[in-house]
C-alpha positions, 0 to 999 in steps of 0.5 A: 027276861029270864028262861030256864035251860033244862039239860037232859042226857050227857048234857046234864053231866057236862053242865053239872046240873039239871038246869041253868037259869039265864037272862036273855034279851027281850025278843031273844030266839033259841039260838041267842039263848044257846050262844049265851049258854055256850059262852057261859059253859064252853064245854057244852058247845059240841053237844049243844050244836047237835042237840034238838030243842024243845019247849013243853011237848014240842020241838022247836027251831033255833029261830023260834022265839022265846018268852019270859019264863020259858023252860027250854029243854036240850036233847042230845043225840043218842045212839043205840045198839 
């Protein structure tokens, strides 16, 4: 099934794009998509490991299921000062 990963913050710069389409297996969970993403873009590994994930307006865990056409947003940690 096809999903879209949306990159926010520093992830957009590291990925060189605002989003990326991925084909994941039926029954895939968020962790499966992130594993595939980091295989395709190893430079994202460190930031993806610390990023929150959201679908729509809800944060999701890495064990949550994905559905065809899902738009998974990656939200990197932020710091203020």
